[in-house]
mmCIF file of the N, C-alpha and C atoms, coordinates in Angstrom:
data_MODEL
# 
_entry.id   MODEL 
# 
loop_
_atom_site.group_PDB 
_atom_site.id 
_atom_site.type_symbol 
_atom_site.label_atom_id 
_atom_site.label_alt_id 
_atom_site.label_comp_id 
_atom_site.label_asym_id 
_atom_site.label_entity_id 
_atom_site.label_seq_id 
_atom_site.pdbx_PDB_ins_code 
_atom_site.Cartn_x 
_atom_site.Cartn_y 
_atom_site.Cartn_z 
_atom_site.occupancy 
_atom_site.B_iso_or_equiv 
_atom_site.pdbx_formal_charge 
_atom_site.auth_seq_id 
_atom_site.auth_comp_id 
_atom_site.auth_asym_id 
_atom_site.auth_atom_id 
_atom_site.pdbx_PDB_model_num 
ATOM 1   N N  . UNK A 1 1  ? 0.764   -1.170 0.147   1.00 0.00 ? 1  UNK A N  1 
ATOM 2   C CA . UNK A 1 1  ? -0.128  -0.220 -0.203  1.00 0.00 ? 1  UNK A CA 1 
ATOM 3   C C  . UNK A 1 1  ? 1.039   1.359  -0.003  1.00 0.00 ? 1  UNK A C  1 
ATOM 4   N N  . UNK A 1 2  ? 0.726   2.165  -0.948  1.00 0.00 ? 2  UNK A N  1 
ATOM 5   C CA . UNK A 1 2  ? 1.790   3.312  -1.077  1.00 0.00 ? 2  UNK A CA 1 
ATOM 6   C C  . UNK A 1 2  ? 1.045   4.161  0.134   1.00 0.00 ? 2  UNK A C  1 
ATOM 7   N N  . UNK A 1 3  ? 1.586   5.235  0.497   1.00 0.00 ? 3  UNK A N  1 
ATOM 8   C CA . UNK A 1 3  ? 1.754   6.069  1.827   1.00 0.00 ? 3  UNK A CA 1 
ATOM 9   C C  . UNK A 1 3  ? 0.259   7.281  1.448   1.00 0.00 ? 3  UNK A C  1 
ATOM 10  N N  . UNK A 1 4  ? -0.042  7.167  0.074   1.00 0.00 ? 4  UNK A N  1 
ATOM 11  C CA . UNK A 1 4  ? -0.816  8.282  -0.425  1.00 0.00 ? 4  UNK A CA 1 
ATOM 12  C C  . UNK A 1 4  ? -2.052  7.878  -0.184  1.00 0.00 ? 4  UNK A C  1 
ATOM 13  N N  . UNK A 1 5  ? -2.281  6.289  -0.227  1.00 0.00 ? 5  UNK A N  1 
ATOM 14  C CA . UNK A 1 5  ? -3.286  5.570  0.280   1.00 0.00 ? 5  UNK A CA 1 
ATOM 15  C C  . UNK A 1 5  ? -3.684  5.173  1.358   1.00 0.00 ? 5  UNK A C  1 
ATOM 16  N N  . UNK A 1 6  ? -2.386  5.166  2.147   1.00 0.00 ? 6  UNK A N  1 
ATOM 17  C CA . UNK A 1 6  ? -2.870  4.927  4.040   1.00 0.00 ? 6  UNK A CA 1 
ATOM 18  C C  . UNK A 1 6  ? -3.319  6.407  4.221   1.00 0.00 ? 6  UNK A C  1 
ATOM 19  N N  . UNK A 1 7  ? -2.955  7.645  3.911   1.00 0.00 ? 7  UNK A N  1 
ATOM 20  C CA . UNK A 1 7  ? -3.165  8.737  3.976   1.00 0.00 ? 7  UNK A CA 1 
ATOM 21  C C  . UNK A 1 7  ? -4.473  8.782  3.899   1.00 0.00 ? 7  UNK A C  1 
ATOM 22  N N  . UNK A 1 8  ? -5.518  8.503  3.077   1.00 0.00 ? 8  UNK A N  1 
ATOM 23  C CA . UNK A 1 8  ? -6.260  8.999  2.389   1.00 0.00 ? 8  UNK A CA 1 
ATOM 24  C C  . UNK A 1 8  ? -7.684  7.727  3.302   1.00 0.00 ? 8  UNK A C  1 
ATOM 25  N N  . UNK A 1 9  ? -6.542  6.604  3.553   1.00 0.00 ? 9  UNK A N  1 
ATOM 26  C CA . UNK A 1 9  ? -7.668  5.636  4.602   1.00 0.00 ? 9  UNK A CA 1 
ATOM 27  C C  . UNK A 1 9  ? -7.880  6.173  6.332   1.00 0.00 ? 9  UNK A C  1 
ATOM 28  N N  . UNK A 1 10 ? -6.530  6.476  6.597   1.00 0.00 ? 10 UNK A N  1 
ATOM 29  C CA . UNK A 1 10 ? -6.800  7.027  7.984   1.00 0.00 ? 10 UNK A CA 1 
ATOM 30  C C  . UNK A 1 10 ? -7.691  8.109  8.157   1.00 0.00 ? 10 UNK A C  1 
ATOM 31  N N  . UNK A 1 11 ? -8.042  9.401  6.665   1.00 0.00 ? 11 UNK A N  1 
ATOM 32  C CA . UNK A 1 11 ? -8.955  10.102 6.986   1.00 0.00 ? 11 UNK A CA 1 
ATOM 33  C C  . UNK A 1 11 ? -9.833  9.680  6.372   1.00 0.00 ? 11 UNK A C  1 
ATOM 34  N N  . UNK A 1 12 ? -10.206 8.952  5.791   1.00 0.00 ? 12 UNK A N  1 
ATOM 35  C CA . UNK A 1 12 ? -11.730 8.455  5.619   1.00 0.00 ? 12 UNK A CA 1 
ATOM 36  C C  . UNK A 1 12 ? -12.361 8.060  6.660   1.00 0.00 ? 12 UNK A C  1 
ATOM 37  N N  . UNK A 1 13 ? -11.290 6.913  7.612   1.00 0.00 ? 13 UNK A N  1 
ATOM 38  C CA . UNK A 1 13 ? -11.898 6.531  8.882   1.00 0.00 ? 13 UNK A CA 1 
ATOM 39  C C  . UNK A 1 13 ? -12.644 7.559  9.804   1.00 0.00 ? 13 UNK A C  1 
ATOM 40  N N  . UNK A 1 14 ? -11.146 8.514  10.290  1.00 0.00 ? 14 UNK A N  1 
ATOM 41  C CA . UNK A 1 14 ? -11.642 9.456  11.411  1.00 0.00 ? 14 UNK A CA 1 
ATOM 42  C C  . UNK A 1 14 ? -12.960 10.527 11.113  1.00 0.00 ? 14 UNK A C  1 
ATOM 43  N N  . UNK A 1 15 ? -12.951 10.770 9.256   1.00 0.00 ? 15 UNK A N  1 
ATOM 44  C CA . UNK A 1 15 ? -14.273 11.552 8.910   1.00 0.00 ? 15 UNK A CA 1 
ATOM 45  C C  . UNK A 1 15 ? -15.508 11.134 8.892   1.00 0.00 ? 15 UNK A C  1 
ATOM 46  N N  . UNK A 1 16 ? -15.580 9.692  8.785   1.00 0.00 ? 16 UNK A N  1 
ATOM 47  C CA . UNK A 1 16 ? -16.599 9.002  8.960   1.00 0.00 ? 16 UNK A CA 1 
ATOM 48  C C  . UNK A 1 16 ? -16.535 8.803  10.274  1.00 0.00 ? 16 UNK A C  1 
ATOM 49  N N  . UNK A 1 17 ? -16.237 8.028  11.202  1.00 0.00 ? 17 UNK A N  1 
ATOM 50  C CA . UNK A 1 17 ? -16.310 7.841  12.276  1.00 0.00 ? 17 UNK A CA 1 
ATOM 51  C C  . UNK A 1 17 ? -16.617 9.032  13.321  1.00 0.00 ? 17 UNK A C  1 
ATOM 52  N N  . UNK A 1 18 ? -16.695 9.980  12.835  1.00 0.00 ? 18 UNK A N  1 
ATOM 53  C CA . UNK A 1 18 ? -17.046 11.507 13.452  1.00 0.00 ? 18 UNK A CA 1 
ATOM 54  C C  . UNK A 1 18 ? -18.516 11.654 13.779  1.00 0.00 ? 18 UNK A C  1 
ATOM 55  N N  . UNK A 1 19 ? -19.267 10.783 12.672  1.00 0.00 ? 19 UNK A N  1 
ATOM 56  C CA . UNK A 1 19 ? -20.935 10.994 12.460  1.00 0.00 ? 19 UNK A CA 1 
ATOM 57  C C  . UNK A 1 19 ? -21.490 9.722  13.578  1.00 0.00 ? 19 UNK A C  1 
ATOM 58  N N  . UNK A 1 20 ? -20.731 8.826  13.917  1.00 0.00 ? 20 UNK A N  1 
ATOM 59  C CA . UNK A 1 20 ? -21.138 7.495  15.106  1.00 0.00 ? 20 UNK A CA 1 
ATOM 60  C C  . UNK A 1 20 ? -21.729 8.043  16.162  1.00 0.00 ? 20 UNK A C  1 
ATOM 61  N N  . UNK A 1 21 ? -21.060 9.433  16.945  1.00 0.00 ? 21 UNK A N  1 
ATOM 62  C CA . UNK A 1 21 ? -21.782 9.881  18.096  1.00 0.00 ? 21 UNK A CA 1 
ATOM 63  C C  . UNK A 1 21 ? -22.836 10.665 17.911  1.00 0.00 ? 21 UNK A C  1 
ATOM 64  N N  . UNK A 1 22 ? -22.878 11.040 16.307  1.00 0.00 ? 22 UNK A N  1 
ATOM 65  C CA . UNK A 1 22 ? -24.056 11.932 16.323  1.00 0.00 ? 22 UNK A CA 1 
ATOM 66  C C  . UNK A 1 22 ? -25.325 10.963 15.922  1.00 0.00 ? 22 UNK A C  1 
ATOM 67  N N  . UNK A 1 23 ? -25.215 10.323 15.693  1.00 0.00 ? 23 UNK A N  1 
ATOM 68  C CA . UNK A 1 23 ? -26.270 9.200  15.086  1.00 0.00 ? 23 UNK A CA 1 
ATOM 69  C C  . UNK A 1 23 ? -26.716 7.917  16.346  1.00 0.00 ? 23 UNK A C  1 
ATOM 70  N N  . UNK A 1 24 ? -25.919 7.799  16.767  1.00 0.00 ? 24 UNK A N  1 
ATOM 71  C CA . UNK A 1 24 ? -25.867 7.229  18.296  1.00 0.00 ? 24 UNK A CA 1 
ATOM 72  C C  . UNK A 1 24 ? -27.232 8.301  19.450  1.00 0.00 ? 24 UNK A C  1 
ATOM 73  N N  . UNK A 1 25 ? -26.743 9.812  19.535  1.00 0.00 ? 25 UNK A N  1 
ATOM 74  C CA . UNK A 1 25 ? -26.927 10.479 20.412  1.00 0.00 ? 25 UNK A CA 1 
ATOM 75  C C  . UNK A 1 25 ? -28.542 10.610 19.587  1.00 0.00 ? 25 UNK A C  1 
ATOM 76  N N  . UNK A 1 26 ? -29.065 10.902 18.592  1.00 0.00 ? 26 UNK A N  1 
ATOM 77  C CA . UNK A 1 26 ? -30.294 11.338 17.849  1.00 0.00 ? 26 UNK A CA 1 
ATOM 78  C C  . UNK A 1 26 ? -31.202 10.013 18.129  1.00 0.00 ? 26 UNK A C  1 
ATOM 79  N N  . UNK A 1 27 ? -30.516 8.619  17.912  1.00 0.00 ? 27 UNK A N  1 
ATOM 80  C CA . UNK A 1 27 ? -31.027 7.400  17.754  1.00 0.00 ? 27 UNK A CA 1 
ATOM 81  C C  . UNK A 1 27 ? -31.556 7.710  19.695  1.00 0.00 ? 27 UNK A C  1 
ATOM 82  N N  . UNK A 1 28 ? -30.581 7.459  20.717  1.00 0.00 ? 28 UNK A N  1 
ATOM 83  C CA . UNK A 1 28 ? -31.285 7.650  21.677  1.00 0.00 ? 28 UNK A CA 1 
ATOM 84  C C  . UNK A 1 28 ? -31.920 8.428  22.516  1.00 0.00 ? 28 UNK A C  1 
ATOM 85  N N  . UNK A 1 29 ? -32.031 9.714  21.904  1.00 0.00 ? 29 UNK A N  1 
ATOM 86  C CA . UNK A 1 29 ? -32.678 10.817 22.353  1.00 0.00 ? 29 UNK A CA 1 
ATOM 87  C C  . UNK A 1 29 ? -33.676 10.919 22.044  1.00 0.00 ? 29 UNK A C  1 
ATOM 88  N N  . UNK A 1 30 ? -33.710 10.490 20.422  1.00 0.00 ? 30 UNK A N  1 
ATOM 89  C CA . UNK A 1 30 ? -34.868 10.753 19.629  1.00 0.00 ? 30 UNK A CA 1 
ATOM 90  C C  . UNK A 1 30 ? -35.400 12.736 19.748  1.00 0.00 ? 30 UNK A C  1 
ATOM 91  N N  . UNK A 1 31 ? -34.172 12.975 19.831  1.00 0.00 ? 31 UNK A N  1 
ATOM 92  C CA . UNK A 1 31 ? -34.558 14.255 19.301  1.00 0.00 ? 31 UNK A CA 1 
ATOM 93  C C  . UNK A 1 31 ? -32.833 15.174 18.313  1.00 0.00 ? 31 UNK A C  1 
ATOM 94  N N  . UNK A 1 32 ? -34.063 15.701 17.415  1.00 0.00 ? 32 UNK A N  1 
ATOM 95  C CA . UNK A 1 32 ? -33.212 16.558 16.397  1.00 0.00 ? 32 UNK A CA 1 
ATOM 96  C C  . UNK A 1 32 ? -33.395 18.107 16.665  1.00 0.00 ? 32 UNK A C  1 
ATOM 97  N N  . UNK A 1 33 ? -33.901 18.227 17.515  1.00 0.00 ? 33 UNK A N  1 
ATOM 98  C CA . UNK A 1 33 ? -34.640 20.024 17.261  1.00 0.00 ? 33 UNK A CA 1 
ATOM 99  C C  . UNK A 1 33 ? -32.896 20.924 17.037  1.00 0.00 ? 33 UNK A C  1 
ATOM 100 N N  . UNK A 1 34 ? -31.722 20.414 17.122  1.00 0.00 ? 34 UNK A N  1 
ATOM 101 C CA . UNK A 1 34 ? -30.846 20.926 17.213  1.00 0.00 ? 34 UNK A CA 1 
ATOM 102 C C  . UNK A 1 34 ? -30.141 20.854 16.107  1.00 0.00 ? 34 UNK A C  1 
ATOM 103 N N  . UNK A 1 35 ? -30.843 20.238 14.930  1.00 0.00 ? 35 UNK A N  1 
ATOM 104 C CA . UNK A 1 35 ? -29.698 20.336 13.865  1.00 0.00 ? 35 UNK A CA 1 
ATOM 105 C C  . UNK A 1 35 ? -30.748 20.645 12.594  1.00 0.00 ? 35 UNK A C  1 
ATOM 106 N N  . UNK A 1 36 ? -29.824 21.611 12.127  1.00 0.00 ? 36 UNK A N  1 
ATOM 107 C CA . UNK A 1 36 ? -31.169 22.276 11.049  1.00 0.00 ? 36 UNK A CA 1 
ATOM 108 C C  . UNK A 1 36 ? -30.828 21.570 9.629   1.00 0.00 ? 36 UNK A C  1 
ATOM 109 N N  . UNK A 1 37 ? -32.361 21.516 9.017   1.00 0.00 ? 37 UNK A N  1 
ATOM 110 C CA . UNK A 1 37 ? -32.578 20.790 8.013   1.00 0.00 ? 37 UNK A CA 1 
ATOM 111 C C  . UNK A 1 37 ? -31.762 20.973 6.910   1.00 0.00 ? 37 UNK A C  1 
ATOM 112 N N  . UNK A 1 38 ? -31.384 22.332 6.276   1.00 0.00 ? 38 UNK A N  1 
ATOM 113 C CA . UNK A 1 38 ? -30.903 22.721 5.288   1.00 0.00 ? 38 UNK A CA 1 
ATOM 114 C C  . UNK A 1 38 ? -29.298 22.601 5.184   1.00 0.00 ? 38 UNK A C  1 
ATOM 115 N N  . UNK A 1 39 ? -28.664 22.461 6.174   1.00 0.00 ? 39 UNK A N  1 
ATOM 116 C CA . UNK A 1 39 ? -27.205 21.997 6.893   1.00 0.00 ? 39 UNK A CA 1 
ATOM 117 C C  . UNK A 1 39 ? -27.482 20.523 6.548   1.00 0.00 ? 39 UNK A C  1 
ATOM 118 N N  . UNK A 1 40 ? -28.241 19.758 6.790   1.00 0.00 ? 40 UNK A N  1 
ATOM 119 C CA . UNK A 1 40 ? -28.180 18.263 6.999   1.00 0.00 ? 40 UNK A CA 1 
ATOM 120 C C  . UNK A 1 40 ? -28.343 17.802 5.435   1.00 0.00 ? 40 UNK A C  1 
ATOM 121 N N  . UNK A 1 41 ? -29.311 18.687 4.502   1.00 0.00 ? 41 UNK A N  1 
ATOM 122 C CA . UNK A 1 41 ? -29.591 18.171 3.223   1.00 0.00 ? 41 UNK A CA 1 
ATOM 123 C C  . UNK A 1 41 ? -28.167 18.705 2.297   1.00 0.00 ? 41 UNK A C  1 
ATOM 124 N N  . UNK A 1 42 ? -27.521 19.914 2.540   1.00 0.00 ? 42 UNK A N  1 
ATOM 125 C CA . UNK A 1 42 ? -26.461 20.214 1.914   1.00 0.00 ? 42 UNK A CA 1 
ATOM 126 C C  . UNK A 1 42 ? -25.804 18.882 1.965   1.00 0.00 ? 42 UNK A C  1 
ATOM 127 N N  . UNK A 1 43 ? -25.356 18.591 3.041   1.00 0.00 ? 43 UNK A N  1 
ATOM 128 C CA . UNK A 1 43 ? -24.164 18.139 3.548   1.00 0.00 ? 43 UNK A CA 1 
ATOM 129 C C  . UNK A 1 43 ? -24.303 16.471 2.935   1.00 0.00 ? 43 UNK A C  1 
ATOM 130 N N  . UNK A 1 44 ? -24.865 16.372 2.602   1.00 0.00 ? 44 UNK A N  1 
ATOM 131 C CA . UNK A 1 44 ? -25.886 14.769 2.087   1.00 0.00 ? 44 UNK A CA 1 
ATOM 132 C C  . UNK A 1 44 ? -25.872 15.049 0.953   1.00 0.00 ? 44 UNK A C  1 
ATOM 133 N N  . UNK A 1 45 ? -25.714 16.046 0.491   1.00 0.00 ? 45 UNK A N  1 
ATOM 134 C CA . UNK A 1 45 ? -25.597 16.779 -1.608  1.00 0.00 ? 45 UNK A CA 1 
ATOM 135 C C  . UNK A 1 45 ? -24.028 16.906 -1.598  1.00 0.00 ? 45 UNK A C  1 
ATOM 136 N N  . UNK A 1 46 ? -23.385 17.231 -0.751  1.00 0.00 ? 46 UNK A N  1 
ATOM 137 C CA . UNK A 1 46 ? -21.739 17.759 -0.974  1.00 0.00 ? 46 UNK A CA 1 
ATOM 138 C C  . UNK A 1 46 ? -21.409 15.989 -0.551  1.00 0.00 ? 46 UNK A C  1 
ATOM 139 N N  . UNK A 1 47 ? -21.642 15.063 0.643   1.00 0.00 ? 47 UNK A N  1 
ATOM 140 C CA . UNK A 1 47 ? -21.355 14.022 0.084   1.00 0.00 ? 47 UNK A CA 1 
ATOM 141 C C  . UNK A 1 47 ? -21.858 12.826 -0.829  1.00 0.00 ? 47 UNK A C  1 
ATOM 142 N N  . UNK A 1 48 ? -22.948 12.772 -1.269  1.00 0.00 ? 48 UNK A N  1 
ATOM 143 C CA . UNK A 1 48 ? -23.251 12.159 -2.567  1.00 0.00 ? 48 UNK A CA 1 
ATOM 144 C C  . UNK A 1 48 ? -22.293 12.753 -3.643  1.00 0.00 ? 48 UNK A C  1 
ATOM 145 N N  . UNK A 1 49 ? -22.359 13.914 -4.042  1.00 0.00 ? 49 UNK A N  1 
ATOM 146 C CA . UNK A 1 49 ? -21.115 14.534 -5.071  1.00 0.00 ? 49 UNK A CA 1 
ATOM 147 C C  . UNK A 1 49 ? -19.812 13.668 -4.840  1.00 0.00 ? 49 UNK A C  1 
ATOM 148 N N  . UNK A 1 50 ? -19.527 13.765 -3.748  1.00 0.00 ? 50 UNK A N  1 
ATOM 149 C CA . UNK A 1 50 ? -18.072 13.303 -3.342  1.00 0.00 ? 50 UNK A CA 1 
ATOM 150 C C  . UNK A 1 50 ? -18.056 11.239 -3.581  1.00 0.00 ? 50 UNK A C  1 
ATOM 151 N N  . UNK A 1 51 ? -19.163 11.022 -2.903  1.00 0.00 ? 51 UNK A N  1 
ATOM 152 C CA . UNK A 1 51 ? -18.881 9.412  -3.633  1.00 0.00 ? 51 UNK A CA 1 
ATOM 153 C C  . UNK A 1 51 ? -19.015 9.192  -5.127  1.00 0.00 ? 51 UNK A C  1 
ATOM 154 N N  . UNK A 1 52 ? -19.838 10.192 -5.978  1.00 0.00 ? 52 UNK A N  1 
ATOM 155 C CA . UNK A 1 52 ? -19.355 9.845  -7.344  1.00 0.00 ? 52 UNK A CA 1 
ATOM 156 C C  . UNK A 1 52 ? -18.243 10.502 -7.479  1.00 0.00 ? 52 UNK A C  1 
ATOM 157 N N  . UNK A 1 53 ? -17.500 11.315 -7.308  1.00 0.00 ? 53 UNK A N  1 
ATOM 158 C CA . UNK A 1 53 ? -16.183 11.480 -7.759  1.00 0.00 ? 53 UNK A CA 1 
ATOM 159 C C  . UNK A 1 53 ? -15.664 10.475 -6.934  1.00 0.00 ? 53 UNK A C  1 
ATOM 160 N N  . UNK A 1 54 ? -15.295 9.924  -6.173  1.00 0.00 ? 54 UNK A N  1 
ATOM 161 C CA . UNK A 1 54 ? -14.459 8.872  -5.734  1.00 0.00 ? 54 UNK A CA 1 
ATOM 162 C C  . UNK A 1 54 ? -14.934 7.546  -6.742  1.00 0.00 ? 54 UNK A C  1 
ATOM 163 N N  . UNK A 1 55 ? -15.561 7.146  -7.568  1.00 0.00 ? 55 UNK A N  1 
ATOM 164 C CA . UNK A 1 55 ? -16.613 6.094  -8.371  1.00 0.00 ? 55 UNK A CA 1 
ATOM 165 C C  . UNK A 1 55 ? -15.425 6.657  -9.785  1.00 0.00 ? 55 UNK A C  1 
ATOM 166 N N  . UNK A 1 56 ? -15.502 7.632  -9.945  1.00 0.00 ? 56 UNK A N  1 
ATOM 167 C CA . UNK A 1 56 ? -15.356 8.553  -11.292 1.00 0.00 ? 56 UNK A CA 1 
ATOM 168 C C  . UNK A 1 56 ? -13.484 7.981  -11.221 1.00 0.00 ? 56 UNK A C  1 
ATOM 169 N N  . UNK A 1 57 ? -12.945 8.641  -9.955  1.00 0.00 ? 57 UNK A N  1 
ATOM 170 C CA . UNK A 1 57 ? -11.470 8.655  -9.597  1.00 0.00 ? 57 UNK A CA 1 
ATOM 171 C C  . UNK A 1 57 ? -11.333 6.840  -9.666  1.00 0.00 ? 57 UNK A C  1 
ATOM 172 N N  . UNK A 1 58 ? -11.935 6.282  -9.113  1.00 0.00 ? 58 UNK A N  1 
ATOM 173 C CA . UNK A 1 58 ? -12.106 4.678  -8.863  1.00 0.00 ? 58 UNK A CA 1 
ATOM 174 C C  . UNK A 1 58 ? -10.648 5.169  -7.479  1.00 0.00 ? 58 UNK A C  1 
ATOM 175 N N  . UNK A 1 59 ? -11.351 5.922  -6.653  1.00 0.00 ? 59 UNK A N  1 
ATOM 176 C CA . UNK A 1 59 ? -10.596 5.863  -5.628  1.00 0.00 ? 59 UNK A CA 1 
ATOM 177 C C  . UNK A 1 59 ? -11.202 5.344  -3.998  1.00 0.00 ? 59 UNK A C  1 
ATOM 178 N N  . UNK A 1 60 ? -10.506 3.850  -3.644  1.00 0.00 ? 60 UNK A N  1 
ATOM 179 C CA . UNK A 1 60 ? -11.128 3.294  -2.519  1.00 0.00 ? 60 UNK A CA 1 
ATOM 180 C C  . UNK A 1 60 ? -11.370 4.140  -1.833  1.00 0.00 ? 60 UNK A C  1 
ATOM 181 N N  . UNK A 1 61 ? -10.312 4.871  -1.121  1.00 0.00 ? 61 UNK A N  1 
ATOM 182 C CA . UNK A 1 61 ? -10.675 5.651  0.166   1.00 0.00 ? 61 UNK A CA 1 
ATOM 183 C C  . UNK A 1 61 ? -11.805 6.651  -0.052  1.00 0.00 ? 61 UNK A C  1 
ATOM 184 N N  . UNK A 1 62 ? -11.940 7.440  -0.502  1.00 0.00 ? 62 UNK A N  1 
ATOM 185 C CA . UNK A 1 62 ? -13.010 8.493  -1.427  1.00 0.00 ? 62 UNK A CA 1 
ATOM 186 C C  . UNK A 1 62 ? -14.273 7.631  -1.305  1.00 0.00 ? 62 UNK A C  1 
ATOM 187 N N  . UNK A 1 63 ? -14.703 6.565  -1.570  1.00 0.00 ? 63 UNK A N  1 
ATOM 188 C CA . UNK A 1 63 ? -15.625 5.349  -2.174  1.00 0.00 ? 63 UNK A CA 1 
ATOM 189 C C  . UNK A 1 63 ? -16.107 5.263  -0.754  1.00 0.00 ? 63 UNK A C  1 
ATOM 190 N N  . UNK A 1 64 ? -15.279 4.629  0.188   1.00 0.00 ? 64 UNK A N  1 
ATOM 191 C CA . UNK A 1 64 ? -15.919 4.062  1.464   1.00 0.00 ? 64 UNK A CA 1 
ATOM 192 C C  . UNK A 1 64 ? -15.992 4.838  2.405   1.00 0.00 ? 64 UNK A C  1 
ATOM 193 N N  . UNK A 1 65 ? -15.074 5.881  2.497   1.00 0.00 ? 65 UNK A N  1 
ATOM 194 C CA . UNK A 1 65 ? -15.946 6.955  3.630   1.00 0.00 ? 65 UNK A CA 1 
ATOM 195 C C  . UNK A 1 65 ? -16.789 7.860  3.123   1.00 0.00 ? 65 UNK A C  1 
ATOM 196 N N  . UNK A 1 66 ? -16.951 8.060  1.755   1.00 0.00 ? 66 UNK A N  1 
ATOM 197 C CA . UNK A 1 66 ? -18.314 8.682  1.285   1.00 0.00 ? 66 UNK A CA 1 
ATOM 198 C C  . UNK A 1 66 ? -19.300 7.885  1.250   1.00 0.00 ? 66 UNK A C  1 
ATOM 199 N N  . UNK A 1 67 ? -19.616 6.696  1.075   1.00 0.00 ? 67 UNK A N  1 
ATOM 200 C CA . UNK A 1 67 ? -20.777 5.550  1.429   1.00 0.00 ? 67 UNK A CA 1 
ATOM 201 C C  . UNK A 1 67 ? -21.007 5.289  2.575   1.00 0.00 ? 67 UNK A C  1 
ATOM 202 N N  . UNK A 1 68 ? -20.240 5.442  3.670   1.00 0.00 ? 68 UNK A N  1 
ATOM 203 C CA . UNK A 1 68 ? -20.318 5.033  4.840   1.00 0.00 ? 68 UNK A CA 1 
ATOM 204 C C  . UNK A 1 68 ? -21.233 6.324  5.501   1.00 0.00 ? 68 UNK A C  1 
ATOM 205 N N  . UNK A 1 69 ? -20.163 7.189  5.170   1.00 0.00 ? 69 UNK A N  1 
ATOM 206 C CA . UNK A 1 69 ? -20.903 8.679  5.386   1.00 0.00 ? 69 UNK A CA 1 
ATOM 207 C C  . UNK A 1 69 ? -22.338 8.919  5.237   1.00 0.00 ? 69 UNK A C  1 
ATOM 208 N N  . UNK A 1 70 ? -22.733 9.143  3.643   1.00 0.00 ? 70 UNK A N  1 
ATOM 209 C CA . UNK A 1 70 ? -23.779 8.663  3.201   1.00 0.00 ? 70 UNK A CA 1 
ATOM 210 C C  . UNK A 1 70 ? -24.741 8.327  3.914   1.00 0.00 ? 70 UNK A C  1 
ATOM 211 N N  . UNK A 1 71 ? -24.711 6.953  4.427   1.00 0.00 ? 71 UNK A N  1 
ATOM 212 C CA . UNK A 1 71 ? -25.415 5.930  5.071   1.00 0.00 ? 71 UNK A CA 1 
ATOM 213 C C  . UNK A 1 71 ? -25.912 7.016  6.386   1.00 0.00 ? 71 UNK A C  1 
ATOM 214 N N  . UNK A 1 72 ? -24.760 7.310  7.334   1.00 0.00 ? 72 UNK A N  1 
ATOM 215 C CA . UNK A 1 72 ? -24.985 7.874  8.429   1.00 0.00 ? 72 UNK A CA 1 
ATOM 216 C C  . UNK A 1 72 ? -26.192 8.760  8.297   1.00 0.00 ? 72 UNK A C  1 
ATOM 217 N N  . UNK A 1 73 ? -25.447 9.676  7.609   1.00 0.00 ? 73 UNK A N  1 
ATOM 218 C CA . UNK A 1 73 ? -26.168 10.976 7.666   1.00 0.00 ? 73 UNK A CA 1 
ATOM 219 C C  . UNK A 1 73 ? -27.650 10.535 6.731   1.00 0.00 ? 73 UNK A C  1 
ATOM 220 N N  . UNK A 1 74 ? -27.884 9.585  5.988   1.00 0.00 ? 74 UNK A N  1 
ATOM 221 C CA . UNK A 1 74 ? -29.072 9.455  5.827   1.00 0.00 ? 74 UNK A CA 1 
ATOM 222 C C  . UNK A 1 74 ? -29.954 8.770  6.595   1.00 0.00 ? 74 UNK A C  1 
ATOM 223 N N  . UNK A 1 75 ? -29.384 8.309  7.915   1.00 0.00 ? 75 UNK A N  1 
ATOM 224 C CA . UNK A 1 75 ? -29.728 7.827  8.985   1.00 0.00 ? 75 UNK A CA 1 
ATOM 225 C C  . UNK A 1 75 ? -30.076 9.026  9.633   1.00 0.00 ? 75 UNK A C  1 
ATOM 226 N N  . UNK A 1 76 ? -29.734 9.767  9.965   1.00 0.00 ? 76 UNK A N  1 
ATOM 227 C CA . UNK A 1 76 ? -29.218 11.039 10.780  1.00 0.00 ? 76 UNK A CA 1 
ATOM 228 C C  . UNK A 1 76 ? -31.150 12.016 9.953   1.00 0.00 ? 76 UNK A C  1 
ATOM 229 N N  . UNK A 1 77 ? -30.908 12.491 8.789   1.00 0.00 ? 77 UNK A N  1 
ATOM 230 C CA . UNK A 1 77 ? -32.402 12.670 8.193   1.00 0.00 ? 77 UNK A CA 1 
ATOM 231 C C  . UNK A 1 77 ? -33.146 11.724 8.258   1.00 0.00 ? 77 UNK A C  1 
ATOM 232 N N  . UNK A 1 78 ? -33.447 10.718 8.136   1.00 0.00 ? 78 UNK A N  1 
ATOM 233 C CA . UNK A 1 78 ? -34.618 10.115 8.578   1.00 0.00 ? 78 UNK A CA 1 
ATOM 234 C C  . UNK A 1 78 ? -35.242 9.892  10.141  1.00 0.00 ? 78 UNK A C  1 
ATOM 235 N N  . UNK A 1 79 ? -34.257 10.342 10.691  1.00 0.00 ? 79 UNK A N  1 
ATOM 236 C CA . UNK A 1 79 ? -34.634 10.518 12.306  1.00 0.00 ? 79 UNK A CA 1 
ATOM 237 C C  . UNK A 1 79 ? -34.889 12.270 12.634  1.00 0.00 ? 79 UNK A C  1 
ATOM 238 N N  . UNK A 1 80 ? -34.406 12.910 11.832  1.00 0.00 ? 80 UNK A N  1 
ATOM 239 C CA . UNK A 1 80 ? -34.857 14.210 11.450  1.00 0.00 ? 80 UNK A CA 1 
ATOM 240 C C  . UNK A 1 80 ? -36.350 14.224 11.355  1.00 0.00 ? 80 UNK A C  1 
ATOM 241 N N  . UNK A 1 81 ? -36.575 13.838 10.096  1.00 0.00 ? 81 UNK A N  1 
ATOM 242 C CA . UNK A 1 81 ? -37.972 13.702 9.347   1.00 0.00 ? 81 UNK A CA 1 
ATOM 243 C C  . UNK A 1 81 ? -38.921 13.184 10.517  1.00 0.00 ? 81 UNK A C  1 
ATOM 244 N N  . UNK A 1 82 ? -38.424 11.947 10.915  1.00 0.00 ? 82 UNK A N  1 
ATOM 245 C CA . UNK A 1 82 ? -39.420 11.314 12.021  1.00 0.00 ? 82 UNK A CA 1 
ATOM 246 C C  . UNK A 1 82 ? -39.695 12.339 13.260  1.00 0.00 ? 82 UNK A C  1 
ATOM 247 N N  . UNK A 1 83 ? -39.154 12.427 14.081  1.00 0.00 ? 83 UNK A N  1 
ATOM 248 C CA . UNK A 1 83 ? -38.724 13.053 15.614  1.00 0.00 ? 83 UNK A CA 1 
ATOM 249 C C  . UNK A 1 83 ? -38.688 14.720 14.972  1.00 0.00 ? 83 UNK A C  1 
ATOM 250 N N  . UNK A 1 84 ? -38.317 15.484 14.108  1.00 0.00 ? 84 UNK A N  1 
ATOM 251 C CA . UNK A 1 84 ? -38.120 16.779 14.129  1.00 0.00 ? 84 UNK A CA 1 
ATOM 252 C C  . UNK A 1 84 ? -39.158 17.610 14.342  1.00 0.00 ? 84 UNK A C  1 
# 
């Protein structure tokens, strides 16, 4: 594995894992009142575009990170729409 890929995997892991506490907190508290829907939607759109970019350039770290981040944020969006 090249150093550039290792850096990509570490960055992907850290930025993706950062959303786990938010998903768990929303799931446990069933409260999304402090989450702004426009920000969440904008972030989901951006992550979706990064995923498409990763697929186009065939970058596994970008694909993996953004696929997982998208799933986590779609879960948050679901909670926002359900509990919001």
